[in-house]
N, CA and C atoms as an extended XYZ file, in Angstrom:
330
Properties=species:S:1:pos:R:3:atomname:S:1:resname:S:1:resid:I:1 pbc="F F F"
N        25.661       79.694       39.350 N   MET     1
C        25.790       78.523       38.512 CA  MET     1
C        24.395       78.049       38.119 C   MET     1
N        24.183       77.893       36.833 N   ALA     2
C        22.894       77.415       36.339 CA  ALA     2
C        22.848       75.893       36.438 C   ALA     2
N        21.745       75.401       36.913 N   ILE     3
C        21.558       73.957       37.030 CA  ILE     3
C        20.820       73.467       35.794 C   ILE     3
N        21.312       72.371       35.263 N   LYS     4
C        20.667       71.741       34.116 CA  LYS     4
C        20.116       70.402       34.553 C   LYS     4
N        19.132       69.917       33.840 N   ALA     5
C        18.530       68.625       34.171 CA  ALA     5
C        18.543       67.725       32.945 C   ALA     5
N        18.749       66.460       33.199 N   ARG     6
C        18.679       65.443       32.150 CA  ARG     6
C        17.870       64.280       32.692 C   ARG     6
N        17.174       63.620       31.816 N   ALA     7
C        16.412       62.441       32.225 CA  ALA     7
C        16.662       61.320       31.238 C   ALA     7
N        16.742       60.112       31.754 N   ARG     8
C        16.830       58.931       30.902 CA  ARG     8
C        15.429       58.383       30.754 C   ARG     8
N        15.047       58.118       29.543 N   LEU     9
C        13.724       57.584       29.265 CA  LEU     9
C        13.893       56.178       28.709 C   LEU     9
N        13.386       55.203       29.439 N   THR    10
C        13.479       53.814       29.020 CA  THR    10
C        12.148       53.136       29.292 C   THR    10
N        11.650       52.447       28.289 N   PHE    11
C        10.417       51.687       28.444 CA  PHE    11
C        10.773       50.248       28.765 C   PHE    11
N        10.061       49.667       29.719 N   VAL    12
C        10.307       48.285       30.124 CA  VAL    12
C         8.999       47.506       30.083 C   VAL    12
N         9.122       46.214       29.794 N   SER    13
C         7.924       45.367       29.827 CA  SER    13
C         7.873       44.550       31.109 C   SER    13
N         9.001       44.480       31.809 N   ASP    14
C         9.115       43.685       33.023 CA  ASP    14
C        10.234       44.301       33.852 C   ASP    14
N         9.955       44.620       35.111 N   ASP    15
C        10.970       45.263       35.951 CA  ASP    15
C        12.207       44.398       36.158 C   ASP    15
N        12.105       43.111       35.911 N   ASN    16
C        13.237       42.205       36.094 CA  ASN    16
C        14.095       42.064       34.841 C   ASN    16
N        13.709       42.728       33.762 N   LEU    17
C        14.453       42.661       32.507 CA  LEU    17
C        15.090       44.017       32.224 C   LEU    17
N        16.158       44.032       31.419 N   PRO    18
C        16.712       45.340       31.030 CA  PRO    18
C        15.689       46.107       30.193 C   PRO    18
N        15.916       47.386       30.038 N   GLY    19
C        14.974       48.218       29.283 CA  GLY    19
C        14.721       47.700       27.885 C   GLY    19
N        13.473       47.777       27.479 N   ALA    20
C        13.085       47.307       26.151 CA  ALA    20
C        13.385       48.350       25.081 C   ALA    20
N        13.235       49.617       25.440 N   PHE    21
C        13.367       50.666       24.436 CA  PHE    21
C        13.829       51.940       25.118 C   PHE    21
N        14.997       52.420       24.714 N   GLY    22
C        15.554       53.638       25.277 CA  GLY    22
C        16.297       54.405       24.202 C   GLY    22
N        17.089       55.371       24.636 N   GLN    23
C        17.763       56.242       23.687 CA  GLN    23
C        18.743       55.492       22.798 C   GLN    23
N        19.440       54.507       23.336 N   GLY    24
C        20.412       53.766       22.532 CA  GLY    24
C        19.774       53.081       21.342 C   GLY    24
N        18.680       52.371       21.586 N   ILE    25
C        18.017       51.684       20.474 CA  ILE    25
C        17.354       52.693       19.543 C   ILE    25
N        16.872       53.806       20.089 N   ALA    26
C        16.277       54.841       19.237 CA  ALA    26
C        17.333       55.413       18.285 C   ALA    26
N        18.525       55.669       18.796 N   LEU    27
C        19.600       56.173       17.942 CA  LEU    27
C        20.020       55.132       16.911 C   LEU    27
N        20.059       53.877       17.322 N   LEU    28
C        20.385       52.801       16.387 CA  LEU    28
C        19.341       52.727       15.278 C   LEU    28
N        18.074       52.825       15.645 N   MET    29
C        17.002       52.785       14.644 CA  MET    29
C        17.021       54.015       13.746 C   MET    29
N        17.367       55.183       14.299 N   ASP    30
C        17.543       56.373       13.457 CA  ASP    30
C        18.616       56.101       12.407 C   ASP    30
N        19.694       55.443       12.834 N   GLY    31
C        20.772       55.099       11.917 CA  GLY    31
C        20.317       54.139       10.832 C   GLY    31
N        19.502       53.159       11.197 N   VAL    32
C        18.961       52.220       10.202 CA  VAL    32
C        18.090       52.979        9.211 C   VAL    32
N        17.305       53.900        9.704 N   GLU    33
C        16.438       54.705        8.826 CA  GLU    33
C        17.280       55.471        7.802 C   GLU    33
N        18.412       55.997        8.234 N   GLU    34
C        19.261       56.779        7.340 CA  GLU    34
C        20.150       55.909        6.455 C   GLU    34
N        20.685       54.840        7.017 N   GLU    35
C        21.660       54.005        6.310 CA  GLU    35
C        21.030       52.835        5.556 C   GLU    35
N        19.807       52.477        5.904 N   HIS    36
C        19.132       51.298        5.342 CA  HIS    36
C        19.935       50.028        5.600 C   HIS    36
N        20.609       50.015        6.747 N   SER    37
C        21.455       48.883        7.095 CA  SER    37
C        21.715       48.891        8.594 C   SER    37
N        21.412       47.782        9.259 N   LEU    38
C        21.727       47.666       10.679 CA  LEU    38
C        23.237       47.655       10.872 C   LEU    38
N        23.953       46.984        9.998 N   ASN    39
C        25.406       46.906       10.098 CA  ASN    39
C        26.037       48.292       10.004 C   ASN    39
N        25.659       49.077        9.022 N   ARG    40
C        26.227       50.424        8.872 CA  ARG    40
C        25.812       51.334       10.030 C   ARG    40
N        24.560       51.192       10.484 N   ALA    41
C        24.098       51.998       11.616 CA  ALA    41
C        24.904       51.659       12.870 C   ALA    41
N        25.163       50.383       13.086 N   ALA    42
C        25.960       49.960       14.244 CA  ALA    42
C        27.382       50.497       14.141 C   ALA    42
N        27.987       50.364       12.978 N   LYS    43
C        29.357       50.857       12.791 CA  LYS    43
C        29.435       52.354       13.034 C   LYS    43
N        28.430       53.081       12.570 N   ARG    44
C        28.392       54.527       12.764 CA  ARG    44
C        28.398       54.892       14.250 C   ARG    44
N        27.815       54.011       15.069 N   MET    45
C        27.766       54.245       16.513 CA  MET    45
C        28.966       53.632       17.235 C   MET    45
N        29.855       52.972       16.489 N   GLY    46
C        30.994       52.316       17.118 CA  GLY    46
C        30.597       51.042       17.833 C   GLY    46
N        29.540       50.401       17.349 N   MET    47
C        28.991       49.201       17.972 CA  MET    47
C        29.178       48.010       17.047 C   MET    47
N        29.444       46.865       17.636 N   ALA    48
C        29.548       45.649       16.845 CA  ALA    48
C        28.169       45.261       16.313 C   ALA    48
N        28.140       44.739       15.102 N   TYR    49
C        26.883       44.298       14.502 CA  TYR    49
C        26.179       43.285       15.394 C   TYR    49
N        26.939       42.366       15.984 N   SER    50
C        26.328       41.330       16.833 CA  SER    50
C        25.616       41.948       18.034 C   SER    50
N        26.183       43.008       18.595 N   LYS    51
C        25.533       43.685       19.722 CA  LYS    51
C        24.273       44.395       19.244 C   LYS    51
N        24.344       45.061       18.110 N   ALA    52
C        23.175       45.755       17.565 CA  ALA    52
C        22.050       44.760       17.300 C   ALA    52
N        22.391       43.625       16.722 N   TRP    53
C        21.407       42.586       16.430 CA  TRP    53
C        20.748       42.097       17.720 C   TRP    53
N        21.576       41.867       18.754 N   ARG    54
C        21.058       41.392       20.044 CA  ARG    54
C        20.121       42.419       20.667 C   ARG    54
N        20.500       43.683       20.633 N   ILE    55
C        19.675       44.751       21.206 CA  ILE    55
C        18.317       44.810       20.503 C   ILE    55
N        18.334       44.749       19.189 N   ILE    56
C        17.084       44.783       18.421 CA  ILE    56
C        16.218       43.574       18.767 C   ILE    56
N        16.818       42.377       18.777 N   LYS    57
C        16.052       41.155       19.060 CA  LYS    57
C        15.474       41.167       20.467 C   LYS    57
N        16.236       41.641       21.452 N   GLU    58
C        15.731       41.719       22.822 CA  GLU    58
C        14.561       42.698       22.918 C   GLU    58
N        14.681       43.830       22.266 N   ALA    59
C        13.598       44.818       22.286 CA  ALA    59
C        12.358       44.253       21.603 C   ALA    59
N        12.543       43.610       20.456 N   GLU    60
C        11.400       43.012       19.760 CA  GLU    60
C        10.713       41.964       20.637 C   GLU    60
N        11.509       41.176       21.339 N   GLY    61
C        10.942       40.161       22.223 CA  GLY    61
C        10.115       40.767       23.339 C   GLY    61
N        10.603       41.847       23.916 N   GLN    62
C         9.867       42.493       25.006 CA  GLN    62
C         8.650       43.267       24.513 C   GLN    62
N         8.780       43.902       23.359 N   LEU    63
C         7.671       44.703       22.839 CA  LEU    63
C         6.594       43.845       22.180 C   LEU    63
N         7.002       42.681       21.682 N   GLY    64
C         6.033       41.790       21.054 CA  GLY    64
C         5.782       42.075       19.586 C   GLY    64
N         6.655       42.837       18.958 N   TYR    65
C         6.539       43.082       17.515 CA  TYR    65
C         7.912       43.384       16.937 C   TYR    65
N         8.029       43.214       15.627 N   GLU    66
C         9.302       43.464       14.950 CA  GLU    66
C         9.514       44.960       14.748 C   GLU    66
N        10.734       45.370       14.970 N   LEU    67
C        11.121       46.760       14.755 CA  LEU    67
C        11.740       46.964       13.385 C   LEU    67
N        12.460       45.950       12.912 N   LEU    68
C        13.155       46.035       11.635 CA  LEU    68
C        12.692       44.935       10.698 C   LEU    68
N        12.630       45.285        9.428 N   ALA    69
C        12.428       44.299        8.364 CA  ALA    69
C        13.804       44.103        7.735 C   ALA    69
N        14.270       42.875        7.733 N   ARG    70
C        15.608       42.581        7.220 CA  ARG    70
C        15.499       41.885        5.873 C   ARG    70
N        16.313       42.333        4.928 N   ASP    71
C        16.320       41.724        3.601 CA  ASP    71
C        17.765       41.529        3.172 C   ASP    71
N        18.440       40.616        3.856 N   GLY    72
C        19.813       40.227        3.546 CA  GLY    72
C        20.632       41.238        2.776 C   GLY    72
N        20.755       41.024        1.484 N   ALA    73
C        21.616       41.856        0.636 CA  ALA    73
C        21.127       43.292        0.520 C   ALA    73
N        19.844       43.509        0.683 N   ARG    74
C        19.296       44.867        0.526 CA  ARG    74
C        19.330       45.669        1.816 C   ARG    74
N        19.643       45.047        2.927 N   GLY    75
C        19.743       45.777        4.186 CA  GLY    75
C        18.504       45.666        5.042 C   GLY    75
N        18.261       46.693        5.823 N   SER    76
C        17.158       46.711        6.779 CA  SER    76
C        16.385       48.017        6.675 C   SER    76
N        15.113       47.924        6.990 N   THR    77
C        14.259       49.103        7.084 CA  THR    77
C        13.412       48.970        8.346 C   THR    77
N        12.886       50.074        8.808 N   LEU    78
C        11.989       50.030        9.954 CA  LEU    78
C        10.632       49.499        9.515 C   LEU    78
N        10.058       48.645       10.340 N   THR    79
C         8.689       48.207       10.095 CA  THR    79
C         7.763       49.367       10.441 C   THR    79
N         6.497       49.316       10.041 N   PRO    80
C         5.564       50.365       10.467 CA  PRO    80
C         5.504       50.483       11.997 C   PRO    80
N         5.551       49.339       12.691 N   GLU    81
C         5.539       49.362       14.157 CA  GLU    81
C         6.828       49.984       14.696 C   GLU    81
N         7.941       49.691       14.027 N   GLY    82
C         9.216       50.277       14.424 CA  GLY    82
C         9.221       51.782       14.242 C   GLY    82
N         8.676       52.249       13.124 N   LYS    83
C         8.586       53.695       12.891 CA  LYS    83
C         7.730       54.359       13.958 C   LYS    83
N         6.613       53.725       14.277 N   ARG    84
C         5.707       54.279       15.292 CA  ARG    84
C         6.391       54.327       16.657 C   ARG    84
N         7.065       53.235       17.035 N   ALA    85
C         7.771       53.196       18.321 CA  ALA    85
C         8.817       54.308       18.391 C   ALA    85
N         9.535       54.510       17.304 N   LEU    86
C        10.568       55.540       17.261 CA  LEU    86
C         9.953       56.932       17.380 C   LEU    86
N         8.878       57.173       16.660 N   GLU    87
C         8.197       58.471       16.738 CA  GLU    87
C         7.678       58.745       18.146 C   GLU    87
N         7.062       57.733       18.749 N   VAL    88
C         6.521       57.894       20.105 CA  VAL    88
C         7.646       58.162       21.097 C   VAL    88
N         8.739       57.401       20.981 N   TYR    89
C         9.856       57.592       21.896 CA  TYR    89
C        10.361       59.036       21.825 C   TYR    89
N        10.693       59.513       20.625 N   TRP    90
C        11.259       60.864       20.500 CA  TRP    90
C        10.250       61.933       20.923 C   TRP    90
N         8.973       61.710       20.681 N   SER    91
C         7.947       62.663       21.096 CA  SER    91
C         7.878       62.765       22.620 C   SER    91
N         7.849       61.623       23.285 N   ILE    92
C         7.802       61.629       24.753 CA  ILE    92
C         9.095       62.211       25.319 C   ILE    92
N        10.222       61.850       24.728 N   LYS    93
C        11.518       62.379       25.176 CA  LYS    93
C        11.520       63.908       25.092 C   LYS    93
N        10.984       64.458       24.004 N   GLN    94
C        10.907       65.910       23.844 CA  GLN    94
C        10.009       66.534       24.915 C   GLN    94
N         8.873       65.909       25.191 N   GLU    95
C         7.970       66.427       26.226 CA  GLU    95
C         8.641       66.435       27.591 C   GLU    95
N         9.355       65.361       27.926 N   VAL    96
C        10.061       65.283       29.205 CA  VAL    96
C        11.131       66.362       29.277 C   VAL    96
N        11.871       66.562       28.213 N   THR    97
C        12.910       67.588       28.172 CA  THR    97
C        12.309       68.974       28.389 C   THR    97
N        11.182       69.238       27.758 N   GLU    98
C        10.524       70.544       27.917 CA  GLU    98
C        10.062       70.755       29.354 C   GLU    98
N         9.534       69.723       29.985 N   ILE    99
C         9.112       69.826       31.383 CA  ILE    99
C        10.321       70.124       32.267 C   ILE    99
N        11.413       69.412       32.052 N   LEU   100
C        12.622       69.640       32.846 CA  LEU   100
C        13.136       71.064       32.667 C   LEU   100
N        13.158       71.538       31.437 N   GLU   101
C        13.650       72.888       31.177 CA  GLU   101
C        12.778       73.944       31.854 C   GLU   101
N        11.477       73.686       31.888 N   ARG   102
C        10.557       74.633       32.536 CA  ARG   102
C        10.704       74.629       34.055 C   ARG   102
N        11.051       73.479       34.637 N   ARG   103
C        10.981       73.358       36.086 CA  ARG   103
C        12.325       73.300       36.801 C   ARG   103
N        13.414       73.149       36.083 N   VAL   104
C        14.718       72.988       36.729 CA  VAL   104
C        15.066       74.195       37.603 C   VAL   104
N        14.593       75.340       37.249 N   HIS   105
C        14.895       76.544       38.041 CA  HIS   105
C        14.398       76.429       39.478 C   HIS   105
N        13.446       75.545       39.731 N   GLU   106
C        12.910       75.380       41.089 CA  GLU   106
C        13.976       74.866       42.053 C   GLU   106
N        15.049       74.269       41.525 N   LEU   107
C        16.123       73.773       42.377 CA  LEU   107
C        17.140       74.863       42.745 C   LEU   107
N        17.107       75.959       42.030 N   GLU   108
C        18.057       77.038       42.279 CA  GLU   108
C        17.614       77.833       43.501 C   GLU   108
N        18.534       78.017       44.405 N   LEU   109
C        18.241       78.745       45.633 CA  LEU   109
C        18.855       80.133       45.574 C   LEU   109
N        18.251       81.031       46.266 N   GLY   110
C        18.858       82.353       46.383 CA  GLY   110
C        18.220       83.391       45.630 C   GLY   110
């Protein structure tokens, strides 16, 4: 039986607070990038708009910068800081995945 490894990557600003930035918000932001709408991105994920809004606001509060630029009728876009955060997250996630894939065999016995 081949063993596989998975890792959750979440950035936190305070150990007493929930994660500031993880895969869920990264996927939500990917959706905003594609849909140009937080509402449509949330619906695509099966998430209520109010929850998506709360997640974004909590992350922005912890990170100290805005992730989305909102323009009512025109929708939402990622801010430059939001784009950078998303790029960094996926880059680090890929590096962690590559490390796991290289080393998971060390757990196999026999």
